[in-house]
N, CA, C and O of each residue as an XYZ file, in Angstrom:
528
protein
N      56.071     42.651    -60.664
C      55.919     43.962    -60.292
C      57.290     44.630    -60.330
O      58.265     44.054    -59.848
N      57.380     45.817    -60.887
C      58.636     46.564    -60.976
C      58.421     47.977    -60.293
O      57.328     48.540    -60.243
N      59.557     48.459    -59.792
C      59.477     49.788    -59.235
C      60.557     50.665    -59.947
O      61.714     50.259    -60.056
N      60.173     51.820    -60.406
C      61.146     52.691    -61.138
C      62.354     52.989    -60.190
O      62.192     53.324    -59.017
N      63.554     52.847    -60.772
C      64.719     53.136    -60.012
C      65.191     52.081    -59.034
O      66.188     52.294    -58.343
N      64.507     50.947    -58.954
C      64.907     49.887    -58.006
C      65.329     48.660    -58.830
O      64.591     48.169    -59.685
N      66.521     48.198    -58.541
C      67.038     47.059    -59.311
C      66.410     45.781    -58.780
O      65.901     45.748    -57.660
N      66.449     44.693    -59.620
C      65.950     43.404    -59.187
C      66.786     42.879    -58.074
O      66.265     42.211    -57.181
N      68.081     43.155    -58.083
C      68.899     42.670    -57.010
C      68.500     43.271    -55.693
O      68.473     42.559    -54.689
N      68.182     44.573    -55.645
C      67.743     45.203    -54.405
C      66.437     44.567    -53.901
O      66.268     44.386    -52.695
N      65.519     44.231    -54.808
C      64.267     43.604    -54.428
C      64.565     42.261    -53.796
O      64.005     41.944    -52.747
N      65.450     41.444    -54.414
C      65.825     40.106    -53.898
C      66.527     40.201    -52.539
O      66.227     39.417    -51.639
N      67.454     41.148    -52.380
C      68.036     41.320    -51.095
C      67.087     41.659    -50.026
O      67.139     41.111    -48.925
N      66.157     42.621    -50.358
C      65.084     42.991    -49.374
C      64.236     41.779    -49.045
O      63.935     41.557    -47.872
N      63.838     40.987    -50.025
C      62.998     39.818    -49.738
C      63.732     38.843    -48.884
O      63.116     38.227    -48.015
N      64.991     38.664    -49.070
C      65.782     37.726    -48.269
C      65.890     38.215    -46.841
O      65.790     37.424    -45.904
N      66.097     39.528    -46.660
C      66.189     40.094    -45.303
C      64.887     39.985    -44.566
O      64.844     39.628    -43.388
N      63.800     40.303    -45.289
C      62.484     40.231    -44.629
C      62.120     38.799    -44.283
O      61.542     38.552    -43.225
N      62.434     37.882    -45.120
C      62.221     36.451    -44.774
C      62.989     36.003    -43.590
O      62.498     35.202    -42.793
N      64.254     36.525    -43.440
C      65.070     36.111    -42.300
C      64.555     36.699    -40.983
O      64.970     36.259    -39.911
N      63.678     37.663    -41.047
C      63.111     38.253    -39.822
C      61.959     37.387    -39.277
O      61.587     37.543    -38.114
N      61.396     36.493    -40.074
C      60.314     35.635    -39.589
C      60.907     34.669    -38.614
O      62.041     34.206    -38.740
N      60.032     34.367    -37.570
C      60.537     33.287    -36.628
C      60.727     32.003    -37.307
O      59.993     31.665    -38.235
N      61.724     31.251    -36.859
C      62.012     30.017    -37.524
C      60.861     29.051    -37.453
O      60.670     28.254    -38.372
N      60.076     29.097    -36.372
C      58.915     28.216    -36.212
C      57.851     28.478    -37.284
O      57.082     27.581    -37.629
N      57.810     29.680    -37.797
C      56.855     29.999    -38.861
C      57.177     29.316    -40.165
O      56.289     29.099    -40.990
N      58.428     28.975    -40.362
C      58.848     28.347    -41.558
C      59.064     26.792    -41.482
O      59.509     26.157    -42.438
N      58.732     26.244    -40.331
C      59.128     24.863    -40.054
C      58.034     23.789    -40.127
O      58.274     22.631    -39.787
N      56.808     24.186    -40.580
C      55.757     23.181    -40.619
C      55.958     22.249    -41.800
O      56.132     22.689    -42.936
N      55.931     20.952    -41.513
C      56.145     19.925    -42.495
C      54.937     19.059    -42.572
O      54.498     18.570    -41.531
N      54.374     18.833    -43.690
C      53.244     17.935    -43.873
C      53.720     16.464    -43.590
O      54.661     15.991    -44.227
N      53.080     15.778    -42.662
C      53.548     14.463    -42.316
C      52.559     13.362    -42.707
O      52.928     12.199    -42.869
N      51.275     13.769    -42.857
C      50.299     12.765    -43.257
C      48.921     13.325    -43.562
O      48.675     14.510    -43.339
N      48.027     12.502    -44.063
C      46.715     13.025    -44.412
C      45.688     11.820    -44.304
O      45.994     10.666    -44.606
N      44.506     12.186    -43.866
C      43.399     11.268    -43.835
C      42.250     11.923    -44.599
O      42.418     13.025    -45.123
N      41.069     11.262    -44.676
C      39.914     11.858    -45.304
C      39.450     13.051    -44.549
O      38.775     13.905    -45.124
N      39.789     13.167    -43.234
C      39.294     14.257    -42.463
C      40.242     15.420    -42.246
O      39.806     16.548    -42.019
N      41.583     15.141    -42.319
C      42.556     16.183    -41.981
C      43.896     15.960    -42.645
O      44.214     14.893    -43.170
N      44.658     17.031    -42.590
C      46.117     16.969    -42.964
C      46.879     17.306    -41.666
O      46.558     18.271    -40.974
N      47.892     16.486    -41.362
C      48.640     16.658    -40.161
C      50.063     17.207    -40.506
O      50.767     16.663    -41.356
N      50.434     18.272    -39.827
C      51.802     18.919    -39.959
C      52.508     18.810    -38.645
O      51.875     18.770    -37.590
N      53.856     18.761    -38.697
C      54.667     18.832    -37.475
C      55.652     19.994    -37.669
O      56.001     20.345    -38.796
N      56.085     20.575    -36.561
C      57.111     21.595    -36.553
C      58.388     20.882    -36.136
O      58.646     20.721    -34.943
N      59.201     20.448    -37.120
C      60.428     19.672    -36.805
C      61.430     20.462    -35.933
O      62.205     19.853    -35.195
N      61.425     21.798    -36.007
C      62.295     22.567    -35.184
C      61.916     22.571    -33.702
O      62.681     23.032    -32.855
N      60.718     22.048    -33.403
C      60.213     22.135    -32.029
C      60.435     20.818    -31.285
O      60.033     20.753    -30.123
N      61.017     19.796    -31.825
C      61.113     18.479    -31.241
C      62.064     18.613    -30.015
O      63.190     19.100    -30.110
N      61.528     18.146    -28.860
C      62.318     18.072    -27.643
C      62.424     16.666    -27.175
O      61.459     15.908    -27.281
N      63.571     16.277    -26.653
C      63.799     14.882    -26.166
C      64.037     14.907    -24.691
O      64.835     15.706    -24.200
N      63.363     14.051    -23.975
C      63.618     13.895    -22.511
C      63.494     12.379    -22.256
O      62.392     11.834    -22.189
N      64.667     11.712    -22.114
C      64.724     10.272    -21.976
C      63.949      9.617    -23.116
O      64.362      9.777    -24.265
N      62.839      8.882    -22.876
C      62.120      8.209    -23.948
C      60.906      9.020    -24.384
O      60.114      8.513    -25.178
N      60.718     10.228    -23.918
C      59.617     11.092    -24.289
C      60.069     12.059    -25.362
O      61.180     12.586    -25.311
N      59.198     12.290    -26.336
C      59.413     13.315    -27.389
C      58.248     14.241    -27.340
O      57.101     13.808    -27.227
N      58.535     15.557    -27.425
C      57.521     16.564    -27.492
C      57.657     17.324    -28.854
O      58.749     17.712    -29.271
N      56.501     17.509    -29.507
C      56.569     18.203    -30.791
C      55.280     18.988    -30.992
O      54.197     18.524    -30.637
N      55.410     20.197    -31.571
C      54.201     20.943    -31.955
C      53.636     20.321    -33.249
O      54.384     20.026    -34.181
N      52.339     20.131    -33.288
C      51.633     19.624    -34.413
C      50.497     20.595    -34.820
O      49.997     21.363    -33.998
N      50.124     20.539    -36.050
C      48.991     21.316    -36.544
C      48.082     20.422    -37.369
O      48.565     19.705    -38.245
N      46.796     20.445    -37.117
C      45.827     19.760    -38.009
C      45.074     20.762    -38.774
O      44.598     21.763    -38.238
N      44.961     20.487    -40.069
C      44.153     21.275    -40.982
C      42.995     20.401    -41.377
O      43.161     19.427    -42.111
N      41.788     20.755    -40.879
C      40.616     19.912    -41.133
C      40.036     20.207    -42.510
O      40.046     21.346    -42.979
N      39.516     19.127    -43.162
C      38.932     19.307    -44.512
C      37.652     20.034    -44.454
O      37.343     20.802    -45.366
N      36.838     19.824    -43.365
C      35.612     20.554    -43.193
C      35.528     20.941    -41.728
O      36.050     20.220    -40.877
N      34.896     22.043    -41.411
C      34.773     22.508    -40.018
C      34.038     21.515    -39.168
O      33.096     20.860    -39.613
N      34.480     21.414    -37.940
C      33.753     20.535    -36.997
C      32.501     21.258    -36.456
O      32.167     22.358    -36.896
N      31.831     20.625    -35.512
C      30.539     21.163    -35.000
C      30.748     22.543    -34.346
O      29.805     23.334    -34.312
N      31.959     22.862    -33.821
C      32.224     24.131    -33.185
C      32.759     25.133    -34.101
O      33.073     26.240    -33.663
N      32.900     24.820    -35.422
C      33.436     25.717    -36.426
C      34.915     25.720    -36.578
O      35.470     26.597    -37.240
N      35.571     24.764    -35.984
C      37.043     24.663    -36.058
C      37.505     24.104    -37.372
O      37.039     23.051    -37.808
N      38.440     24.816    -38.021
C      39.068     24.336    -39.237
C      40.551     23.938    -39.099
O      41.132     23.245    -39.935
N      41.123     24.432    -37.973
C      42.565     24.029    -37.701
C      42.780     24.081    -36.220
O      42.043     24.714    -35.464
N      43.843     23.374    -35.835
C      44.244     23.420    -34.395
C      45.760     23.089    -34.312
O      46.314     22.355    -35.131
N      46.375     23.664    -33.296
C      47.762     23.358    -33.028
C      47.844     22.938    -31.587
O      47.037     23.361    -30.760
N      48.833     22.093    -31.277
C      48.968     21.532    -29.961
C      50.316     20.914    -29.794
O      51.030     20.669    -30.765
N      50.670     20.658    -28.541
C      51.878     19.843    -28.234
C      51.423     18.396    -28.147
O      50.438     18.083    -27.478
N      52.148     17.516    -28.830
C      51.876     16.097    -28.714
C      53.105     15.499    -28.076
O      54.209     15.707    -28.577
N      52.957     14.751    -26.972
C      54.028     14.077    -26.318
C      53.921     12.636    -26.673
O      52.833     12.064    -26.605
N      55.049     12.002    -27.064
C      55.105     10.621    -27.476
C      55.983      9.858    -26.477
O      57.087     10.306    -26.167
N      55.519      8.740    -25.981
C      56.271      7.855    -25.196
C      56.828      6.773    -26.133
O      56.096      5.891    -26.583
N      58.109      6.856    -26.413
C      58.695      5.931    -27.434
C      58.827      4.537    -26.927
O      58.943      3.631    -27.751
N      58.822      4.277    -25.658
C      58.916      2.894    -25.192
C      57.532      2.187    -25.214
O      57.426      1.015    -25.575
N      56.492      2.931    -24.822
C      55.169      2.311    -24.698
C      54.199      2.583    -25.880
O      53.041      2.164    -25.877
N      54.723      3.287    -26.861
C      53.914      3.676    -28.072
C      52.571      4.292    -27.642
O      51.491      3.833    -28.011
N      52.708      5.362    -26.839
C      51.554      6.154    -26.372
C      51.824      7.640    -26.721
O      52.934      8.051    -27.057
N      50.710      8.415    -26.612
C      50.863      9.838    -26.797
C      49.771     10.515    -26.003
O      48.778      9.906    -25.603
N      49.996     11.819    -25.787
C      48.993     12.672    -25.097
C      49.184     14.074    -25.676
O      50.291     14.494    -26.011
N      48.045     14.783    -25.780
C      47.961     16.111    -26.374
C      47.646     17.159    -25.290
O      46.915     16.887    -24.338
N      48.210     18.345    -25.459
C      47.959     19.430    -24.587
C      48.252     20.801    -25.179
O      48.735     20.890    -26.308
N      47.983     21.823    -24.475
C      48.197     23.239    -24.956
C      47.639     23.405    -26.370
O      48.333     23.851    -27.284
N      46.375     23.035    -26.521
C      45.735     23.087    -27.864
C      44.978     24.461    -28.034
O      44.286     24.958    -27.145
N      45.175     24.983    -29.198
C      44.459     26.161    -29.576
C      43.748     25.798    -30.864
O      44.377     25.268    -31.780
N      42.400     26.078    -30.965
C      41.600     25.790    -32.138
C      41.253     27.097    -32.829
O      41.043     28.113    -32.167
N      41.191     27.077    -34.172
C      41.025     28.251    -35.022
C      39.874     28.079    -35.999
O      39.598     26.952    -36.410
N      39.198     29.138    -36.384
C      38.091     29.126    -37.298
C      38.576     28.973    -38.775
O      37.813     28.535    -39.636
N      39.833     29.337    -39.042
C      40.337     29.269    -40.372
C      41.376     28.198    -40.619
O      41.821     27.605    -39.636
N      41.798     27.895    -41.796
C      42.774     26.911    -42.065
C      44.189     27.398    -41.644
O      44.465     28.597    -41.636
N      45.077     26.428    -41.294
C      46.446     26.713    -40.983
C      46.626     27.809    -39.886
O      47.459     28.706    -40.013
N      45.856     27.702    -38.869
C      45.910     28.550    -37.662
C      45.621     30.020    -38.008
O      46.304     30.937    -37.552
N      44.571     30.204    -38.839
C      44.119     31.581    -39.156
C      42.690     31.744    -38.591
O      42.083     30.813    -38.063
N      42.227     32.913    -38.728
C      40.872     33.202    -38.278
C      40.795     33.338    -36.749
O      41.791     33.336    -36.026
N      39.566     33.453    -36.330
C      39.290     33.606    -34.860
C      39.709     32.422    -34.072
O      39.534     31.284    -34.508
N      40.277     32.667    -32.886
C      40.598     31.550    -31.955
C      39.326     31.177    -31.285
O      38.646     32.001    -30.673
N      39.000     29.869    -31.413
C      37.741     29.404    -30.930
C      37.916     28.865    -29.499
O      37.078     29.145    -28.641
N      38.974     28.107    -29.227
C      39.151     27.503    -27.907
C      40.633     27.352    -27.609
O      41.480     27.283    -28.499
N      40.903     27.304    -26.299
C      42.223     27.009    -25.739
C      42.115     25.968    -24.680
O      41.201     26.037    -23.858
N      43.020     24.980    -24.649
C      43.095     24.014    -23.590
C      44.594     23.964    -23.245
O      45.438     23.582    -24.056
N      44.871     24.362    -22.020
C      46.281     24.399    -21.530
C      46.754     23.042    -20.989
O      47.927     22.702    -21.143
N      45.892     22.285    -20.379
C      46.347     21.085    -19.691
C      46.731     19.978    -20.694
O      46.283     19.960    -21.840
N      47.545     19.099    -20.228
C      47.878     17.944    -21.010
C      46.810     16.860    -20.774
O      46.305     16.717    -19.660
N      46.471     16.105    -21.822
C      45.482     15.043    -21.694
C      46.041     13.829    -21.177
O      47.196     13.816    -20.751
N      45.262     12.731    -21.180
C      45.674     11.426    -20.683
C      46.533     10.730    -21.760
O      46.390     10.953    -22.962
N      47.427      9.878    -21.245
C      48.223      9.051    -22.144
C      47.285      8.013    -22.848
O      46.464      7.383    -22.181
N      47.407      7.847    -24.134
C      46.588      6.925    -24.899
C      47.542      6.147    -25.864
O      48.566      6.649    -26.328
N      47.112      4.877    -26.123
C      47.836      4.120    -27.085
C      47.681      4.725    -28.509
O      46.623      5.227    -28.890
N      48.753      4.648    -29.236
C      48.711      5.186    -30.653
C      48.105      4.098    -31.527
O      48.646      2.999    -31.652
N      46.939      4.440    -32.143
C      46.311      3.449    -33.032
C      47.243      3.116    -34.241
O      47.819      4.014    -34.855
N      47.371      1.795    -34.564
C      48.392      1.416    -35.628
C      48.063      1.957    -36.993
O      48.952      2.093    -37.833
N      46.760      2.281    -37.245
C      46.375      2.844    -38.563
C      46.015      4.263    -38.490
O      45.446      4.782    -39.450
N      46.308      4.963    -37.395
C      45.972      6.403    -37.242
C      47.004      7.299    -37.728
O      48.122      6.875    -38.019
N      46.667      8.560    -37.833
C      47.665      9.499    -38.328
C      48.844      9.795    -37.375
O      49.927     10.192    -37.806
N      48.593      9.587    -36.057
C      49.679      9.874    -35.074
C      50.810      8.862    -35.167
O      51.916      9.149    -34.707
N      50.580      7.707    -35.735
C      51.671      6.722    -35.921
C      52.802      7.365    -36.802
O      53.983      7.085    -36.596
N      52.432      8.183    -37.731
C      53.396      8.811    -38.578
C      54.367      9.725    -37.822
O      55.577      9.702    -38.050
N      53.810     10.515    -36.931
C      54.697     11.367    -36.103
C      55.486     10.540    -35.147
O      56.653     10.843    -34.901
N      54.892      9.485    -34.581
C      55.600      8.638    -33.683
C      56.874      8.057    -34.385
O      57.970      8.060    -33.824
N      56.672      7.567    -35.622
C      57.821      7.045    -36.376
C      58.842      8.130    -36.649
O      60.046      7.890    -36.550
N      58.381      9.309    -36.989
C      59.360     10.402    -37.262
C      60.158     10.830    -36.052
O      61.328     11.188    -36.189
N      59.553     10.804    -34.847
C      60.266     11.375    -33.687
C      60.899     10.299    -32.833
O      61.837     10.597    -32.093
N      60.426      9.046    -32.897
C      60.905      7.934    -32.025
C      61.824      6.963    -32.697
O      62.736      6.442    -32.054
N      61.633      6.704    -33.918
C      62.409      5.678    -34.656
C      63.588      6.405    -35.269
O      63.394      7.225    -36.167
N      64.748      6.149    -34.839
C      65.905      6.814    -35.310
C      66.743      6.019    -36.210
O      67.775      6.500    -36.680
């Protein structure tokens, strides 16, 4: 697309400035794994460390909607690096992919600590945030 009287350089500078106005978190989702049911993303800029605990924002993109019509969800996942456990909280579920569409549900509380299944998708984030 071209605009009369506007140079390509001006368009590129504008695009760069507009991109820099986006929150860093919007640009930080990294695909970390996939199963037959979902693709898992983490926000690497959100990793927090507190002793042996790691907190990170994750997003799941479901391949098909669940029974409630959810196609994606984001949440904080806490990982206990010593005991290989995790717990999820502050979850928001969406009707569209990649956190789009209507918000279907919110859960603010943190869940119970659970063992990380060795063949599950969460083991990938555990390795990424706990194994240095």
